[in-house]
C-alpha positions as CSV (number, residue, x, y, z in Angstrom):
1,M,-7.1,13.7,1.9
2,A,-9.3,13.8,-1.2
3,H,-9.0,17.6,-1.3
4,T,-5.2,17.4,-0.9
5,A,-4.9,14.9,-3.7
6,L,-6.9,17.1,-6.1
7,I,-4.7,20.0,-5.2
8,C,-1.7,17.8,-6.0
9,W,-3.2,16.9,-9.4
10,T,-3.8,20.5,-10.1
11,S,-0.2,21.4,-9.2
12,L,1.0,18.7,-11.5
13,L,-1.2,19.8,-14.4
14,T,0.1,23.4,-14.1
15,L,3.6,22.2,-14.9
16,L,2.6,20.5,-18.2
17,P,2.4,22.3,-21.5
18,A,-1.0,23.1,-23.1
19,P,-0.8,20.3,-25.7
20,A,-0.2,17.7,-23.0
21,L,-3.2,19.0,-21.1
22,R,-5.4,18.8,-24.2
23,A,-4.2,15.2,-24.8
24,Q,-5.3,14.1,-21.3
25,A,-8.4,11.9,-21.3
26,P,-11.3,13.6,-19.5
27,V,-12.0,12.6,-15.9
28,D,-15.3,12.6,-14.1
29,T,-14.5,15.0,-11.2
30,A,-16.8,13.3,-8.7
31,L,-15.2,10.0,-9.4
32,A,-11.8,11.5,-9.1
33,R,-12.7,12.9,-5.7
34,Y,-14.0,9.5,-4.6
35,I,-10.7,7.8,-5.8
36,A,-8.6,10.4,-4.0
37,G,-10.4,9.7,-0.8
38,I,-9.7,5.9,-0.8
39,K,-7.2,4.9,1.8
40,A,-4.8,2.9,-0.3
41,I,-2.8,-0.3,0.2
42,D,0.5,-0.1,-1.8
43,S,1.4,-3.6,-3.0
44,H,5.0,-2.9,-3.6
45,A,7.5,-0.2,-2.4
46,H,11.0,0.3,-0.9
47,P,10.6,2.8,1.9
48,M,13.7,3.9,3.8
49,L,14.4,4.1,7.5
50,P,14.1,7.5,9.1
51,I,17.9,7.7,9.8
52,P,18.9,10.6,12.1
53,A,21.7,12.9,10.8
54,G,25.1,11.4,11.3
55,A,23.8,7.8,11.8
56,P,25.0,4.9,9.5
57,P,23.0,4.8,6.2
58,D,20.1,2.4,5.6
59,T,21.5,-0.6,3.7
60,D,18.6,-3.0,4.1
61,Y,16.3,-1.3,1.6
62,D,16.9,-3.9,-1.2
63,A,18.6,-7.2,-1.7
64,L,19.9,-6.1,-5.1
65,P,20.5,-2.4,-5.0
66,L,21.4,-1.2,-8.5
67,D,23.9,1.4,-7.5
68,G,26.8,-1.0,-8.0
69,I,26.1,-1.9,-11.6
70,P,27.3,0.1,-14.6
71,A,25.4,3.3,-15.3
72,F,22.3,2.9,-17.5
73,P,19.7,5.3,-19.0
74,L,16.4,5.9,-17.2
75,P,12.9,6.4,-18.7
76,Y,12.0,10.0,-19.0
77,R,9.5,10.1,-16.1
78,L,12.3,9.0,-13.7
79,R,14.8,11.6,-14.8
80,P,15.3,14.6,-12.5
81,E,14.4,17.1,-15.3
82,N,10.8,15.7,-15.4
83,P,8.8,18.5,-13.8
84,E,6.5,16.1,-12.0
85,W,9.3,15.7,-9.4
86,R,9.1,19.4,-8.7
87,A,5.3,19.0,-8.2
88,A,6.1,16.2,-5.7
89,Q,8.5,18.4,-3.8
90,H,6.0,21.2,-3.7
91,A,3.2,19.0,-2.5
92,L,5.2,17.3,0.2
93,Y,7.6,20.0,1.4
94,G,6.2,23.3,0.1
95,V,9.2,24.0,-2.1
96,R,8.4,26.8,-4.5
97,L,7.9,25.9,-8.1
98,T,9.6,29.1,-9.2
99,D,13.0,28.4,-7.5
100,T,15.8,27.3,-9.8
101,G,19.5,26.4,-9.6
102,A,21.3,26.6,-6.2
103,A,18.3,28.4,-4.6
104,Y,16.1,25.5,-5.5
105,R,18.5,22.8,-4.2
106,D,19.1,24.8,-1.0
107,A,15.4,25.2,-0.4
108,L,14.7,21.6,-1.1
109,R,17.4,20.4,1.3
110,G,16.3,22.7,4.0
111,A,12.6,21.8,3.6
112,V,13.3,18.1,3.7
113,R,15.6,18.5,6.7
114,A,13.0,20.5,8.6
115,V,10.2,17.9,8.0
116,R,12.4,15.0,8.9
117,Q,13.5,16.7,12.1
118,R,10.0,17.6,13.0
119,E,8.6,14.1,12.4
120,G,11.6,12.1,13.6
121,P,10.8,8.4,13.6
122,R,7.3,9.1,12.4
123,F,8.5,10.5,9.0
124,P,7.6,7.3,7.0
125,E,4.1,7.3,8.5
126,W,3.9,11.1,7.8
127,V,4.6,10.3,4.1
128,L,1.8,7.8,4.0
129,D,-0.6,10.3,5.6
130,Q,0.3,12.9,2.9
131,I,-0.5,10.6,0.0
132,G,-3.5,8.9,1.5
133,T,-1.9,5.4,1.9
134,E,-3.1,3.3,4.8
135,V,-0.6,0.4,4.4
136,M,2.6,0.1,2.3
137,L,4.1,-3.3,1.7
138,A,7.8,-2.7,2.2
139,N,10.2,-4.8,0.1
140,R,13.2,-4.8,2.4
141,I,15.8,-7.2,4.0
142,T,14.5,-6.0,7.4
143,L,11.9,-3.4,8.4
144,G,13.4,-1.5,11.4
145,P,12.4,1.5,13.5
146,G,9.9,3.8,11.8
147,L,8.6,1.1,9.5
148,A,6.4,-0.9,11.8
149,P,3.1,-2.6,11.3
150,P,0.3,-1.9,10.8
151,R,1.2,0.9,8.4
152,F,4.1,-1.0,6.9
153,R,4.0,-4.7,6.2
154,W,7.1,-6.7,5.4
155,V,7.9,-8.4,2.1
156,A,11.1,-10.4,2.6
157,F,13.7,-11.3,-0.1
158,V,14.3,-15.0,-0.9
159,D,16.4,-15.2,-4.1
160,A,19.6,-15.8,-2.0
161,L,18.2,-19.1,-0.9
162,M,18.4,-20.4,-4.5
163,F,22.2,-19.9,-4.6
164,P,23.8,-22.1,-1.9
165,L,26.8,-23.1,-4.2
166,D,29.6,-21.0,-5.7
167,T,28.1,-18.5,-8.1
168,R,31.3,-17.1,-9.6
169,A,30.5,-18.6,-13.0
170,E,27.0,-17.3,-12.9
171,A,28.2,-13.9,-12.0
172,A,30.7,-13.7,-14.9
173,R,27.9,-13.6,-17.5
174,T,27.5,-9.8,-17.7
175,P,28.9,-6.6,-16.0
176,D,25.5,-6.3,-14.2
177,T,25.5,-9.9,-12.8
178,R,29.2,-9.5,-11.7
179,A,28.0,-6.9,-9.2
180,L,24.7,-8.5,-8.2
181,Y,25.5,-12.2,-7.5
182,P,28.0,-11.3,-4.7
183,K,25.2,-9.4,-3.0
184,E,23.1,-12.6,-2.9
185,A,26.0,-14.6,-1.6
186,A,26.4,-12.0,1.2
187,L,22.7,-12.2,2.0
188,L,22.7,-16.0,2.2
189,R,25.7,-15.9,4.6
190,R,23.7,-13.5,6.7
191,Y,20.7,-15.8,6.7
192,V,22.8,-18.8,7.6
193,H,24.5,-16.9,10.4
194,E,21.1,-15.7,11.8
195,L,20.2,-19.4,12.0
196,G,23.3,-20.1,14.1
197,L,25.1,-22.0,11.4
198,T,28.6,-21.5,10.0
199,T,28.1,-23.0,6.6
200,V,25.5,-24.7,4.5
201,P,24.9,-28.4,5.0
202,R,26.4,-31.1,2.7
203,T,23.2,-32.5,1.3
204,L,20.3,-30.7,-0.5
205,D,17.6,-32.2,1.8
206,A,19.6,-31.0,4.8
207,Y,19.9,-27.5,3.3
208,V,16.2,-27.2,2.7
209,R,15.5,-28.5,6.2
210,A,18.1,-26.5,8.0
211,V,18.3,-23.2,6.0
212,V,15.4,-22.7,3.6
213,T,12.5,-23.7,5.8
214,P,13.8,-22.0,9.0
215,T,14.5,-18.8,7.1
216,L,10.9,-18.7,5.7
217,E,9.5,-19.5,9.2
218,R,11.7,-16.7,10.7
219,E,10.5,-14.2,8.1
220,R,6.9,-15.2,8.8
221,R,7.3,-14.8,12.5
222,G,8.9,-11.4,11.9
223,G,5.6,-10.3,10.2
224,A,6.3,-11.0,6.5
225,V,3.1,-11.2,4.5
226,S,4.9,-12.0,1.3
227,V,8.3,-13.0,-0.1
228,K,9.9,-11.5,-3.2
229,F,12.0,-12.9,-6.1
230,E,14.1,-10.5,-8.0
231,A,15.5,-13.4,-10.1
232,A,15.0,-11.7,-13.5
233,Y,18.0,-9.5,-12.7
234,L,20.1,-12.7,-12.4
235,R,18.6,-15.3,-14.7
236,P,15.5,-15.9,-16.8
237,L,12.2,-16.8,-15.1
238,D,11.9,-20.2,-16.9
239,F,11.7,-22.2,-13.7
240,D,11.2,-25.6,-15.2
241,D,9.6,-28.7,-13.6
242,P,12.6,-29.8,-11.4
243,D,14.4,-33.1,-11.4
244,A,14.8,-33.6,-7.7
245,A,17.4,-36.4,-8.1
246,A,19.5,-34.3,-10.5
247,A,19.3,-31.3,-8.1
248,Q,20.5,-33.5,-5.3
249,R,23.4,-34.7,-7.3
250,V,24.5,-31.2,-8.3
251,Y,24.3,-30.0,-4.7
252,A,26.2,-33.0,-3.4
253,R,28.9,-32.6,-6.0
254,Y,29.7,-28.9,-5.2
255,A,28.6,-28.4,-1.6
256,A,32.2,-28.9,-0.4
257,G,33.7,-26.8,-3.2
258,G,33.9,-26.3,-6.9
259,T,31.8,-24.3,-9.3
260,P,28.7,-25.7,-11.1
261,T,28.1,-25.1,-14.7
262,H,25.2,-22.9,-15.8
263,A,23.1,-25.9,-16.7
264,E,23.9,-27.6,-13.4
265,Y,23.0,-24.5,-11.4
266,K,19.8,-24.1,-13.3
267,V,18.6,-27.5,-12.2
268,L,19.3,-26.7,-8.6
269,E,17.7,-23.2,-8.9
270,D,14.5,-24.6,-10.5
271,Y,14.2,-27.1,-7.6
272,L,14.8,-24.6,-4.9
273,F,12.4,-22.0,-6.4
274,R,9.6,-24.5,-6.0
275,M,10.6,-25.4,-2.5
276,I,10.7,-21.7,-1.5
277,A,7.4,-20.9,-3.2
278,R,5.7,-24.0,-1.7
279,G,7.1,-23.2,1.7
280,A,5.9,-19.6,1.5
281,G,2.4,-20.7,0.6
282,R,2.3,-23.2,3.4
283,L,3.1,-20.4,5.8
284,G,0.4,-18.1,4.4
285,M,2.8,-15.7,2.5
286,A,2.3,-14.6,-1.0
287,V,5.1,-14.7,-3.6
288,Q,6.0,-11.5,-5.5
289,I,8.0,-11.9,-8.7
290,H,9.7,-9.0,-10.5
291,T,8.5,-9.0,-14.2
292,T,9.1,-6.0,-16.4
293,E,11.6,-4.4,-18.7
294,G,14.5,-3.9,-16.4
295,F,17.0,-1.4,-15.1
296,G,20.6,-2.1,-16.1
297,G,22.4,-1.9,-19.4
298,F,22.7,-5.7,-19.5
299,Y,19.3,-6.7,-18.1
300,A,17.8,-9.5,-20.2
301,T,14.3,-8.3,-20.9
302,H,13.2,-11.5,-22.6
303,G,14.1,-13.3,-19.3
304,S,11.4,-11.5,-17.4
305,A,8.5,-12.3,-19.7
306,P,5.5,-13.3,-17.6
307,H,4.7,-16.4,-19.8
308,L,7.9,-18.0,-18.6
309,L,6.2,-18.4,-15.2
310,E,3.3,-20.5,-16.6
311,P,4.8,-23.9,-15.7
312,A,5.2,-22.8,-12.1
313,F,1.7,-21.3,-12.0
314,D,0.3,-24.6,-13.4
315,D,2.2,-26.7,-10.9
316,P,-0.6,-28.4,-8.8
317,T,1.7,-28.5,-5.7
318,L,1.9,-24.6,-5.9
319,R,-1.8,-23.9,-6.1
320,G,-1.8,-23.2,-2.4
321,T,0.7,-20.3,-3.0
322,T,-0.5,-16.9,-4.2
323,F,1.7,-15.3,-6.9
324,I,1.9,-11.6,-7.6
325,I,3.2,-10.5,-11.1
326,I,4.9,-7.4,-9.9
327,H,5.0,-4.4,-12.2
328,G,2.3,-5.9,-14.4
329,G,4.9,-7.6,-16.6
330,W,5.2,-4.2,-18.5
331,P,5.2,-4.0,-21.5
332,L,4.0,-7.6,-22.1
333,L,0.6,-6.8,-20.8
334,G,-1.3,-9.4,-22.8
335,E,0.9,-12.1,-21.3
336,T,0.1,-10.9,-17.8
337,Q,-3.7,-10.7,-18.6
338,S,-3.7,-14.3,-19.8
339,L,-2.1,-15.5,-16.6
340,L,-4.7,-13.8,-14.4
341,S,-7.0,-16.7,-15.3
342,K,-4.9,-18.9,-12.9
343,P,-6.8,-19.0,-9.6
344,N,-3.7,-18.0,-7.5
345,V,-2.2,-15.3,-9.7
346,Y,-2.6,-11.5,-9.2
347,T,-0.8,-8.5,-10.6
348,D,-0.1,-4.9,-9.7
349,I,0.8,-1.6,-11.5
350,S,3.8,-0.8,-9.3
351,A,6.7,0.8,-11.3
352,M,4.3,1.3,-14.2
353,A,2.7,4.1,-12.1
354,L,6.1,5.7,-12.0
355,F,7.6,5.4,-15.5
356,V,4.5,5.1,-17.6
357,E,2.2,8.1,-18.3
358,P,-1.2,7.9,-16.5
359,T,-3.1,7.8,-19.8
360,E,-1.2,4.7,-20.8
361,V,-1.7,3.1,-17.4
362,A,-5.4,3.9,-17.7
363,R,-5.5,1.9,-21.0
364,V,-3.9,-1.1,-19.2
365,L,-6.3,-0.8,-16.3
366,R,-9.3,-0.7,-18.5
367,Q,-8.2,-3.8,-20.4
368,W,-7.5,-5.8,-17.2
369,L,-10.5,-4.6,-15.3
370,G,-12.8,-5.6,-18.1
371,E,-11.8,-9.3,-17.6
372,W,-10.2,-9.8,-14.2
373,P,-11.1,-7.0,-11.9
374,E,-10.5,-9.0,-8.7
375,K,-6.9,-9.6,-9.7
376,V,-5.5,-6.1,-10.2
377,M,-3.8,-4.1,-7.4
378,F,-2.4,-0.6,-6.9
379,G,1.3,-0.3,-6.2
380,T,4.1,2.3,-6.7
381,D,7.5,0.7,-6.4
382,A,8.6,3.9,-4.6
383,F,12.3,3.9,-4.1
384,D,15.1,6.3,-3.1
385,G,16.7,7.9,-6.1
386,G,18.8,10.5,-4.3
387,P,18.5,13.9,-2.7
388,E,16.0,15.3,-5.3
389,Q,14.1,12.0,-5.8
390,G,13.6,10.5,-2.3
391,W,11.3,7.5,-1.7
392,A,8.7,10.0,-0.4
393,E,8.6,11.9,-3.7
394,A,8.5,8.6,-5.6
395,A,5.6,7.5,-3.4
396,W,3.7,10.7,-4.1
397,L,4.3,10.6,-7.9
398,G,3.4,6.9,-8.1
399,T,0.3,7.3,-6.0
400,T,-0.9,10.5,-7.7
401,S,-0.3,8.9,-11.2
402,A,-2.1,5.7,-10.2
403,R,-5.2,7.5,-8.9
404,R,-5.4,9.6,-12.0
405,A,-4.9,6.6,-14.3
406,L,-7.7,4.8,-12.5
407,A,-10.0,7.8,-12.7
408,I,-9.3,8.0,-16.5
409,A,-10.0,4.3,-17.0
410,L,-13.2,4.2,-15.0
411,T,-14.5,7.4,-16.5
412,G,-14.1,5.9,-19.9
413,M,-15.9,2.8,-18.9
414,M,-18.8,4.8,-17.4
415,R,-19.1,7.0,-20.4
416,D,-19.1,4.1,-22.8
417,G,-21.9,2.5,-20.8
418,E,-19.9,-0.5,-19.6
419,I,-20.4,0.2,-15.9
420,D,-22.4,2.6,-13.8
421,R,-21.1,4.9,-11.1
422,A,-21.7,2.4,-8.3
423,R,-19.6,-0.2,-10.1
424,A,-16.9,2.3,-10.9
425,E,-16.6,3.1,-7.2
426,Q,-16.5,-0.5,-6.3
427,L,-13.8,-1.2,-8.9
428,A,-11.8,1.8,-7.5
429,R,-11.9,0.3,-4.0
430,M,-10.9,-3.1,-5.3
431,V,-7.9,-1.8,-7.1
432,M,-6.8,0.7,-4.5
433,R,-7.2,-1.6,-1.4
434,E,-9.6,-4.5,-1.4
435,N,-7.8,-6.9,-3.8
436,A,-4.6,-6.4,-1.8
437,I,-6.4,-7.4,1.4
438,T,-7.4,-10.6,-0.2
439,A,-4.1,-11.4,-1.9
440,Y,-1.9,-10.7,1.2
441,H,-4.4,-11.9,3.8
442,L,-4.4,-8.5,5.5
443,E,-6.7,-7.5,8.3
444,R,-9.7,-5.4,7.3
445,R,-10.0,-2.0,9.1
C-alpha cells in the first residue's frame, strides 16, 4: 500500500505545473513512505451503498443532502476541472490521463462500471483497500449492505431530535433552510415510527423518555460509535445553558399545534442539544459537530464558529461526552486549537483535506501537533459528487492529500529540530489512527 500511495502522489504531481511543484514544501521520502503505509482510520466520511444497476438509489447517505438547496459555488479543489480528480480516476480505475471529452467520459463510466460489477457488494471495502484505510466512520442515516463493521463504523444523525415542534417559521429564514428543515421533520417522523409511535408525546419529559433516549439506545445497539450534529446548516452553534422550565413550557404550548417563535424554539433546542449529547456520552458514543465555512449560498458562516460551543464544552454534566470538532473549524483554526485544551474535545481535518491545499493543511497540522498532538485526527469527508466525482474518488483525494500534508508538517518539524524521526513516526500513527481509536473507543487490531 505504501508503494501504491507513492505512485498516486507521483501521478498527482505530474498533473501540476512546474511553479506549483517548486512551491511544494520538501518531504522526507522515508517518512512519506512510512506515512503511506499506515492503515488509516477515517474519522468522517459519507460512503455510498454499492447499489446494483437498476436498483433504487441510496437515499440514506446524509440527513441533510444539499442537492435540494439553491446552487452555490464550490472551492476550486472540489470543481471537476481540478486535475487532481483525474489523478484519482487514474489511480482507482486506470482511466488514461490523456483521454479528453466524450472519450474520457465514456472510458470513466466503463471503468467504474467494470470495477463495481467485479467487486459487487465488496466495492466499498475495495475502495478502502486502494487508499490504505482500515476503518471509515460512515456518517449515514443507516449503514446497509456493503457498509458493515469492522471496516465501516456508524455515525448516526441526531439533529432531528431537536425539532419535535412545527419548524415552518424556522425554515422560512433563508432559501437554504426552506429546503433543509423539512428533511429533518421527515427524519424525526421516521425515528418516531421506528419506535412504534404515531406522534410525539404531549410533554417534554415524555418526549425525552419515549423518543430521544430510545432513539439513541437504538442507534447504539445498531453499532453507532458516534452521533453527528449538522446544526450549523440550520442555526448557530450557540447552545446556551438551558432553562429546563422554559423549555418545558414551550413544548407544552405547541405540542398539540401552533408554531413557536424563533426565540422560543431556541430555548427548546438548547435544552434538547444537551439532553442528546449527555445521552450519547452515557451510552459511550462520541458527538461530532459540523464546524467550518459551509456549503450553500445562505449558510451563516459566523454561526459555525467553534468558540460558540465553549459553554457546552464547559458544562460539567457533559464532561463524560467526547466532542469532535469536525472539519477543524476551518478557517477559524485558532479557535479550534484553544478548545483542544478541554479534556473531552478532539478535532479532525476532514473536508480540509479535500478543499484546502496540502501545504496549507500541513501548516495547520504543525500548529496543532505542537500543542495538542493527542487531539488531532485524520478524516476526509468523502462524499458523492456525481459521475466524475464519486465518493471513492473523494476518499482517494482526501486521503492522499492528508498523507502528504502530514508528511510536509512532520518533515518541517524534524528539519527544524523540534522532533526526531521516532517522534515523527509516532505522531503520524497518532494522527492517522491512534487518536481515533481513543476518541471513538474502537478496538485495537
